[in-house]
N, C-alpha and C positions, 0 to 999 in steps of 0.2 A: 355221498357220492359214488358209482360203483362202476369199475372195470374189470373186466376178463380178457385176458391180450394171450394171443397165441396167433398164430402166423399172420391176424387179423386183427383187426379192434372190435371187441362185441359191448356192447351194451347192458349191464346186468341191470332191473328194477332197484330203482329209486330207496325201496325199500330196505335196502342191502348194502348198509354205509359202508361197509369197508373195500377200501379198494383193491382188487389183485390183478394180479398181471402172472400168465406159466408162460416158460418159456423153457424149449431145451437149451441146458446151457452148459459148457462145460467146467471143470471143475473150481476153478476159480470167476467169478463174474466184479463188476464193480458198478453199483447204483449213482448216481449225480442229481440233485435235483437243479432245477431252475430257479430262478429266482421268485421268491412266492406271487411279487406284484406285478409279475411278466403277464402278458396277453388279461382278458377279461372276462370270465364269464356270468352275464350278472343278464335278471330276466324278471320282469315283476308282470301283476294281475294291473291291468289297469285301475279296474273297478275298487281296488283297495287300497291305492295310491290317492294322496292331493299333492300337488307338486301346482308351487307358486310361478307365473308365469315370467317374475323378472328375477326368480332365485334367491330371494332375499327373505329375512326377514327381521321388522323393527327390536331391538333389545333396547331398552333400560338400565340400570343400575343393577347392579349383583347384589342378591345378598344374603349374610350368611351367618347362621343362630348356634348355639352350642348344647340348644335347646333338644328332646326328642323328634320334634315338630320344629323346622327352621319358622320366624316372623318376617311376615312376606313388610312387615315397616320398615325393617332395619335394610341398609343396604349400603352399597361400597361404591368405589369406583371403577370408571371402565376399565382401567390398565387393571385389577383385580379381575371386572369381566374378561377381560379377553384369555388372560390366565385362566380361565376356571376348564378348559380344555385339555387341561395338564392335568385331570382329577376325574378319578373314576367314582362318584360319590353312588350311584347309580348302581340297581341289580337287575340285569334279565333273568327271573329266578324259574319261569316257564315258556311254551310258546305265544301264551294271551294273558300274562302276566309281568310285571315290571315295577319293579319296588322302590322305590324314593322319600326320605325324611323330608317332604314341603307337604305344605300346605298349601293347596289354589285359592282355595274358598269361593269366589265366583267369578275367578280365573280360568284361565285352561293349559295344558300340557301336550305337546308336540314330542313327534321321533322324530328325528334326522337323523336322512343319511347318505354317505358322500361315495361313489363306487372306488373313486383313486386319494383318500384320504386327503381329502383338502378343505373341511371344515373348519375355519375360521372364526372368530367375531372382530370385527373391527369399527372402533365409533359407532358399539352399542350397535351395530347391524351382525347379522349371523349373513355369514355369505359360504358359497362352494359347495352345497349342498345339490344331491340330486331327486333325494325323497323326504317326505314330509307328509305324519301322518298323525293322527290327530291321538290323543288317548285318552279313555272315558275313567275320571276318577271314581273307585267301588268304596262306597261308603263301611261295607266291610273290613276284618280282619285281612291277613294273608293267610290262605289256605295253608289246612293245618301239616301236609306234608309238604311246604316250603318251610314252614316253622321247626318243623323237627330237623330238616337240613341245613337251614341255617337260622338258627337259635342267636344269633345275634343281632340279629334284623327284624328281628320279630313285633319290634312295632312301628316299624314304616311303613306307608300309605302304599295300597295296592293301586296300581293303574293298567287299565286293559285296554290290548291292542286288538282291532277292530278284527272281528269272526271273518276268515278267510282271507286276511292277509298273508303274503307270499314271503312268510318269516325267513324263510331256507338263502333267501339269494340276498336279504338282506345282511346275515351276517358274516358276509362276503366284505361287508363295508364298513367304514369309521363309522360310528352310532354315536349319539347325544341325545339329551332330552333335556326338554328347553318348559320351563313357565313363563305363564304372560299374563298381567292383567286383566280386568277387564275393558280396558284402553289400547288394548294390542301390543302393551309394553313388556321385553321381558322381565322376570323377575330373576329370573335364577339359570343356569344351564352347567352340564358336568356331560363326562361319557359317562358309560355304561360295562360294568364287569359282568360277561357273559357262564359264567359256568356253570349256572342252574340251566339255560334258557340249550349250551351245547349235549349237557346229558341226557334233556329232555327229547332232545331231537335226533341226537344221534349215538345216545348209547353203545356202543358193538362189547360182547363178550368173544369175540369170534377171534381164529388166529391172527398172530402180527408179524413182520417180518419175512425169514426164507422159511421157507418149507420143505424139506428135500422126501422126494420119493425116488421109485427106482428108474421113473420115466424121464423125472424133470425137478426144477427147480422153484416154487411158486412162492411171489414176492405177497404180502400184504402191507397196503397201507392205509392207514386213517388218518387222514385230513377232511373233514368236513367242511372249512371256511377257506381253503385255498383256492386261492383267486385264478392260478395256472399252475403246470406239473409237466415231469419230462422226466423220463430215467431213460441212461444212458447203457450200452451195456458194454462193456468191452470183456476182450479173452483173458487179458494180461491184467491184475493190480496196479501196476505202474500208469495205467490210461492210454494215454495216443489220444488216437481215434477211434471211436466205438462204432464198433462193426451193425450197432444198432438203435436208435434211437428212437423210443415212446416217449410220444405227447398226453399233456392232462392226466400229469400223476403227482404227488404232492410231498413232500419231503422236505424237512428243516436241517437234515444232515448234508454234511461236506460230500461223502464217497464214503460206500461201505462195502466191505471185503467180507464178500463172502465164502465161505473154507466147510466144506465137507469134510470130518474131522475121524469119519468111518474112513479115510482115503489114507492107503500105505504108502504113498507118496509121501504126503503132509504129516505123517509122524516124527515126532522131533525123536534123537537117537535115546532110544533108551526106555520108553513111550510102555513097551510090554512089559517094564520090569517094575515097574513106578511102585508095586504094595512092596517089593522088598526092598529095593535104596533106588536113592536118589544119583540120577543120571547127571553127569558133568554138564554146565553152561555156556554153550559154544556160540551165541546171541543172545543180548538184554533181552529181546521180544519175545525170547524162549522163556522166560520168567513166568508169561502168565498162563504157561498153556501147562505144565505139567508141575507148579506150584501154586497154587488157589491164595493163602495166606502165608505161604514158608518163600522168604526170598530169598531160597538156594543155599549157600556157605555165605560165612563173610565177607571174604572175598565179592561175592556179590551182591552183597547187601550195602560196602565203601562204594561201591561203583554205582550204585543206585541211588545214596547219599551224595555224589560228588557228581553226577548228572545233576540232581534235581538243585544243588548248588549252582550252578551256574546260570541254570532256569529260574532261580531266583536273582541272583547277582543279574542278569540282564533286565529282570520286572523292576529292581528298582532304580533302573537307567532308566525309563519308561516306557520297557519292551521296542523300544528302537530298533528298526532291526537293520542299519548300517553303523549301530554300538558296535566300538571292537574292544573283547577283554580277552584276558589269557583265560582259555577253557581248563579243566582239572588234568587233560591231557598234556599241559604246557605249551598247546599251540592258538596264535591269535587268531579268534575269528568274529566274523559278524554276529549280529543278535539272531537275523536271520538263517546263521548257519547253524545253529542250536537246532534238536533237533528230538520232538515230544516222542512217547510212546509207537505213536503209529505213526513217523515219519514226517509230519508236517513242524512247520517252521515257530518256534518258541516264540519268536519277537516280529512285529509286523506295525510297526507305529512310523511315519513321517515326523512327526513333533509329539511334546510330554503330553499334548492336550489330544491325544487322540488315544487314550492306553485311562483303563480306570481298575486303579490297585483295589483288591477287596481277599480277605480270607472267610468272609462268610456272607450270607448275605438268605433275605426268608424263604429261600430251597432250603433243604436240608436239615440237620441240627442244627442251633444255634454250635456259636466257635465254643464255649465253654463246656456243653452235651458231647461235640464229636471230640475234645481233648478225653475227657472222660472216657468214653469210650469204645477206642483208640489205646490209650495207653494201660503198663499192666497196673492190676488191682492192687496192687503191694507199695506202689508211691504213695506220698503224703497230698491232700488235698491244696495244704501250701504250693506242691510242685504242679500239681494242674492251674493251679490260676498263675500260678511264674510265669506257665506257659502259655496261658490268654495273654498275658501283657506280652511278652515274647512275640507275640502272634499280630498285635497291635501296633508295636513298634514300630515295624518291618513297613508295615503302611502308611503307621505317622510320616515314615522318615523317609520314606521312596521320592523321587522326579515323579509327574505326573501327577492324574487327579484321586487324591486320597476316597474308600466307600468305605462308612461302617456301619454294619446292620444295627439299629436298632435295640441298646444290651448290650452292646459289646463292652461298653466301656463296664458295665456292673454287674459283670457274669452272667447275664441272665441265661436263664435254663427254661425248654419248654419239655421238662421229662422225657428227653429223648425223642422227641416224637419230631418223625423228619418232613412229616408235611400235615400244617399246624391250620390249612385253611380253612376246615370245617371243624378245628376243634375247640373252637370258641374260647369266651374269656380262660375258662379255668387253665388249659395248659400254654393261652398268647399273654398272661397277668406279669407287667413289669412294675414293680414295686418303686417308687421312688423315695421310700421310707429307708431304703435299702436294710427291712430286715430278713430278707428273701427274697432268693434270686429265682424261687418257685420251682428247686428241684425237689425230686421226688413226689409230687404232689399226684403223682396214680399210675398206672402202666399205660400208655399213649397208646391209640386205636388200634383198632386192629387192622383196616383196611392197608395200611400203607407201611404198618413196624412190627407186621408179626412175625416178619423173615429174623429180625432182630432180636426177637423176645427172650431167646436163652441169655443173650450177654446184656440185654437191659436188665431183666430181674431182679439177679444175685446184685446189678450195681445200684440201682432206686432202691431193693433192700441195705447196702450198708450205710448206717448214717455217717462211715468217715468220709465218705463223696460230699459230703451236703456243707455248704463253706457258711461262716458265720457272717455276721455282720460286721465284722473286723477285716473279713476277706473283701466283703465287696464293698467300703469305703475305702481300701486300699490300691482297690482297681481302680474306682472312680480315679482316686487323688491321680496315679501312674496316667490315666490317660488323660488328664487336665493337665499333667506335666507334657505330655507327649506334646498337646496341641500347642499349647506354652512353646516347646523350642522349635518347633515346624516353625512358627512364625516368628519367632524370633532372628531368623536371619533370610534374607531372600534367594539364598546358595540354597534351601530345603524347596525353592521354588521354581528351577530354573525356565523358559519360556523355551529356547529355543533346541533343538537337535544337536547345534552344533554349539553353542554351551554347554550341553552334559557331556560329549565326545571332550570337550577342555579341557573341563572341569572335573569331572565325575571320575575317580578312579579307584577300582578294586586290590586291595592287596592280600597277601593270604592266597593264592591262586597255585596252579602249574600242577607238577607230580608232588613237589612233596608241602601240599596245604594239608593243615590241623582240618579236619571232619570238623564237620556241623561250626565254622567259627565264620563268620562272613567281614569284611574291615575292608568299610567303604573310607577315601577319605574326597573332602567337596574343595578348592582350591579357588580363591577370589584374587583379583590382580591388585594393585599399589598403584595409587595416587603419584599421576605424571612417571610412572614408569611404566617404557614400554611396554606389549604381550597384555593380557587380558584386564579387562578391563573391573574396575572396582565396582562391585554391587553393595556391599556390606560396611556401611562404616564403623560397625562395630567389631567383627573377627573375620581376620585374613584365612584363618583354614578350618577348616571341620572334621571331626574323625568319628567314624559311627562304627561301633562293634558288639555285632549279636556275636553274643554266644551262648549257646543253644545245649549245647554239652551239661549233663550232671556234673559236671565238678569245672572249678575255678579253672583259668586256662594264665597260661603267662605265651604273650607273642608278640619275640625281638620283629622290630621292620625296622632294616638297615634307612631305609629314604626314609621316613618321618626322625631321625635323628636328631637331635640341638635343636627341637622347636620349644617353644614356649606353648605345650597344650594344659590344659586345665579342667579338669570337669565341667563340665553345663552347671553357669549358677543355677538354673533350676533345681538339678537332678543332687547340687550341696547342700539345699535347701532341706528335699524329700526328706520323709519321713521311712522310706523303706532303707534298713539299712544296709542290705547289702551291696546298693546300686551306690551307696554312697564308699563301700570300700573298693572303687575301684580306683586306680592307679596308671600313670604315666611318667617313667623314667628315661629325660630326656638324655641322657647320657649312653643309651643302648635303645634307643626307640623300643621300649619291653613296657609295652600296656599289658597290665595284670587286671582282668575281668570275673569277678563273679559267676557259679554259675545260673544258667538261663536267667540271666540279664540280657538286658542290651543298654550302654555305657556310650554317653558321646563327647567327646573333647573339642576344647575350643581351645584358639588364639587368639589369643585379646592382642588388638594392630596398639 
């Protein structure tokens, strides 16, 4: 879809897929989208769609198979069939081709669509769909251009969408495909992955975002599957009431500030002298303008590190918006009062189950790759592996729900490929024999990585970056130990915001903190003593010390003096010699923790 906005709304031909609008704007405007599910735009050609009068389709049990083509003789329970809509195992690869690794035999295959995302399977019955289209099984292989683009599904069966079907509006729906046997019973059902058909129908290489001219600012948005869109134009970046609201646009951002960097009024002090000297930075936000990769002076770097430490600490407290902690300035603040670089709140959750903590996901580089990309080339692979351990430890020992990207535990590498969706098994390989982590198997594809090639090439060519089997086994052991520690005490899995506020406390805070060190304590109650309820029958007190510094630290904590803390039994039995050197001195309350190490101390009842 495409719109051009001036003083009035104009519709451009549908062949022009980028949404654009043009407006005479003041120097600063902000755009805010509406909810992507607000309203509804949906139209279909009646001749191309099949509807069941009762809106239901009878289904039998689901079958699964590990072979390239699933066997219809294997079946699973109705509960597994109901869960199958959580997965997207079929691929809509072009306008009229869907790929799925199933064999229908004498049965049939249908495409289901729901405008309001209400597809469900209840008691073996498909419900909540608005559209049902019969797909035809193609006896030949997938088209060559599809195999070239998606080689990992080259053996999937092609199914043909009927010619003339209104595909564009369908892509605004929740979609699923299902197979039925000759008796009309459902054999299998799954959702669809859509990148192929989106590329086929909506590929766009024109401008995106704000394009400035002398007369106006033109905004181009690409949102082909949005159901409803809205842009709100403000005079000031702080918001307030918009002076104009433009409907039927789409974006999944929150608020975007458009700034004309050519304006003399907006130039930071010293902007014109950047070639000769670095100007003083009066605001943290100024760092991103004159310094692309340089965070200013040592004082600026310390400020950034201290502020980031506050962000991590509130994340370890389940990102609770009302959690109170002492920030690096020595002030007691709520999590919602901590701000990111763009001024939005860091913490947002009202209970620990509303937050999912992670340090890496399927998007962007793996954890090991991003550590290798961003750290100095002169540090050792041992140091990089310890950084990997350190990052996963923060997630494992935080309140809330931990999320780990597959391969975090074995130093997984995609050879620095930041988007491996179309990179095949070569870059996505996982080696569970632990012989290799897939580092250095080749230069990652140009499309998403060319910008970083100057950084990537020398690192991939340097054999000292590649971890050995012993490094990988150490990472696996570290990860296993972290999971055992997390589940050794319910204190790591507190269920309410009130429990976290009363029991979780951060030390090494305020103006005299040691940079790069987090000290978190979790307190339990005592049976028969008023106050906190006893949750853990084994440990009455836990202290977690995260030392991200390149050297050992000694941290005296008077409030933790005279306790009977000792290193967690799991870490005492670890084969990691560094963590076993961690110590606690009760007379001073002093903790000694080696470099790039997370140590857990417990007090037995």
